[in-house]
N, C-alpha and C positions, 0 to 999 in steps of 0.2 A: 598328437590321439590323445578324443577324452573319453573319458572309462563312463559307459553311458548309466546316466547319473548322479554323476558326479559335480558340476557345473550347474550354478547358483542361476539363478534372476538377478541383474542387477538388480530390480525395483523394486524386494525386497530391502532392501536396507540404505538405499533415497530416501531421505528427509519428508513428509507430509508436507506438500505445502498450504498453505490456505487450507486452515486445518476453521472450521466452523464452531466456535466455544455455548455450547446448550446450557440456559442456568437448569436445573434440575428442583423440580419448586424441593420444599423441604418436609420431611414424612416427621410424622410424627406417634410413636409405635403406642399401644394401646396398652398402657403397664396393668394391673390385677394386685389386687392386696387377696395374700393367703384365703381360700376357702368363700371367698366374693358373691360364688354362686349360693352361699349363705346366707346373705343379707337380706333382713326381709323384704326390703326394697329393688333383689333381684330380677322381680317378674312384676314390675312395674314399665311396661314398654310393650310397643306395638307388636312387634317385630317376634314372626311368630319360628323364628330359627334361634331365634337366640333364648326364648322358653325352652324348646328344644335343652339346649345348652344346660339349661341349669339344671331341671332336671334328669334331667342322662348324667348330671355329673355332682350332682345332690344323692340319687338313685348307688353311681359308684364309691363315693364318697363314704353309703350308709354300708357297701356292701363290707368292703375294708375294718371298718368296725367291727363289722360282728349283728350289725343292728340289718335284720333279713324284713321285717316287715317293715319298716322305710323305709328301706330301698323299694319294696318292693310296691307300696304305693307309687315310689317318686319315680319309678317305672311307669308303675305305668299312668302315671298324668304326661311323665315324656312322648310315649305312643304315640296317647292323642294329637296332640302335636310336630311330630314329624312328616314329611311330604312323604307322599306317591312315591316318589318317583327313588327315594333316598334308602334305597333296600339296604344295605352296608348296616344303613345306622335301627333299621329298625329288624333286624335280624338282632342285633347285638343283645338290643333291649326286650325282645324275646326269650334270646338264649339266657339272659338274666331273670327275665320271669318265674323263671323256667327252675332256671339253680334256687333260686331264692326260696320256689315253692317248696323246692326238696327240703333244705335248711327247716324251712322250717314243719315238715311233714305234711303232709300236704300233697298227697302223692299223687291223685288224680287231676288237681290245679298244674301240679307238673304236665304229666304227662299230654294233658291236653294245652297246654303253649307246645313241647314238644311236635302234636299231631301238626298246630299253628305253621310251624315253622317247616314241617315235611312236605306240604301241599307246596311252600312256595321252595321249596329246595330247585336248583335249576343244576346245579353240573357237579363233580366228583368232589370241589373244596366244601360245597355247601352240605352234601349227602354224607363228606366227612364227619363234619362237625358235628352233624345232627344225630348219627348212631353211638359220637363218644358222646354228646350227652346224655340219651338215653340210658349207654355204660353206668353211670355216672348215676342218674336215677333207681334204677335195678338197683346198682350197688349199692347205695342207702339203704334202699326198701328190705335186702335181703332175699331180691327179687331171682337166683343165678340163675333161672332154666331162661329166665326174657335177655336178661345180663350174657349166656354164651349163644343166643341167636342173632344177639347186633353182632358177637363178635364173628361171629361167622357171618357176616357181611360186609367189616370191613377185611374180614379176610382177601372177603371177594372183591374190593374194593381197590383194595390196593393186599394184592399176591406176593409183595418184595417187601413187604412191612412186617421187619419180622417183632418189634417189639407186639405186635396185636396179635400171630400167632402164640408167643411169649404169654399174653396173656389170657387167650382161650387154654392152651394148656393148663394151668394152672386153677380154671373153672370145671375143667372138666376134674382135675382131679380133687375142690372139693364135694362140685357130688359126686362122686366118687366117695372118700367118703365119708357123704352125709346118709349112703345106703347102707350106715351099718345103722340110720336111725328112721329106721321107716318113719316116723311123723316126722323129724325132721326135714327127708330128700323130700315126700308130701310138703311140704312148705316153701322150697327152695324150687321145688317146678311149679309151682300153680301156677302158676304164670305165659308157663310151653305151652305153644299149640297143642292140641287134643292130635292129630297127624307125625307130631313128632313120640309124642304119647307110646302114640296106637304100633309106631315102626320101631318100639322098644326100643330107638335111640339116646333112652335113658338108663337100658341098663346097664351093668356093672361091667359085664364086654366092650358094646360100646361106647361107654365112657374110659374104659380102660386103652383099649385100636385108639379112637379122639386127642386124649391125653399121648398119647408116644407117636400118635402125626403128628402134634400141635410140636412138638420137644422138637423132632427130627425135623422138623422145615424152619423154626429159629436156629436149632447149632448151626445150619446148611448157611440158612441167609445171615449168619451173624458171623461164621468165618469169613466169606467172601467180604463183609466189611467190612471186618475189622485189618484188611489186608490197606483203608485209606484211610487207615481212624486214626490217630494220638490226642493226646493229652487226658481228658475227663469224657470226652467225648470214647476215647478207645478204654477207660479205664471202666465202665460204665457195661461198654458190653464180653470184655471181661467175666464181672462182674456175675451176669447174665451168664454167660458161655457155663459158670460155674455150676449157680442153683437147673440150669438146664439139664448139667449131664448125671447130676444131683436126682434128679426125677427120673433119667430113664433108667439111673440103679433103680433107685426108688419100683419104677414097672418090672423093669427084670427084663423086659422079651429075649428068646432068643436068640443068640445068630444069626441065623437064614432069615428070622426074621427081621431081626433090625436093619437086612441085608438089602432086604424085599423091597423092608419100606420107603429106607436110605436113595434108591432109585427109583423107586414112585417117582417123592417130590420133590427129586433130584430132576426131574426129568424137562422144564419151565427154565431151569436160570440157567440160559444162558445170559451175556452180555443187552446181545440186540434188543432180547422181549426186559431186559432189565432197569433199562433207561426208564430216566422221568419220561419225553414224550410219550413214548410205547403205552405207560400207563396210565396217561393221560386220556386216553381212547376208549377209556372201558367204558361203557355202553351203561348209564344207570337203569332202565330197567332189566335188565338183567341180574343184577348186584339182589338175589331173593336168596331164602334158604335152596328154593330147591338146585336153584343156580350151581349152588357151591355144593349141595350132596351129588349131583349129577361130574361133579372137577375134581373132587377129590375122595368122598364114602364110598361113593360107587364106584373108583377106580382101585381105588385096596381093597376094595371084596372079590373087586375077582385075581386075586393073588393069592388067598382062601388063607391067606392069614386069621385070624379071625378064627375057624377048625380048625387049623393045624396048629396055634399057638399057648392060645389062651383057653379052650378046651381042652389043650390034652395036659397041660401043665394043673389044673385042677382033677383030672382023672389016678 
């Protein structure tokens, strides 16, 4: 009696007959000297791909050395040699130029290169990279209001990423602190949209509520993800959780408010929705400030938290 799957095909063990020996042609690997692309003769070629590589490597090296003006010039030269179908290298170079302009204090040029990237964004990965780039630009120039807008879009695009929520909460706290100094606060929100200013979303009460929402969401997400983490990843989450708890203690919401906000912010935290393939289905067209307000802020307002907690604590 044979057990299903226990037999073998005898041909597997038979010796191969009449094997044909095919002699492979010799292959000589190209050996490059360190920083070969910096040599004066590196551009003495008619190969456009080779020229693209030389300028790209020169730009990357200059960035590493902190020579951002040279890097910007090298990236600019590289851009002219990139093939139209090589979108990945083109996006990499454009982002490099935006970051160089940022380091050189050229805010308008940095944002212009970011706008060029935005016109070519065709998927969620592109948009994520673009928004992170804008966050770094606005952070560098102290435009915290505009940084807040980009972080809100990141949270709409990736609603289950705790680090974007954590950054958004910290930004709200920064704006909340700046309200003590009217002049400083105005400088921070100069890049913010008029609609947000008119609706009072940068008022002290609104910022207090937003910060609380963000840190509660961060705590919920990190608590879930922590069960699957270990080593330095777990240590990073533990530190973020500690800072989150400290921020919530500083905001000091009432117990009923904390419970109400936790219930609202945990409604979509189910395994089916938190899978990566579900997140990839986010529509690029839906990632905007208006959708973020409708999805989060307006839902919180229906609970009446802002009126029942913050206002009462002031009276």
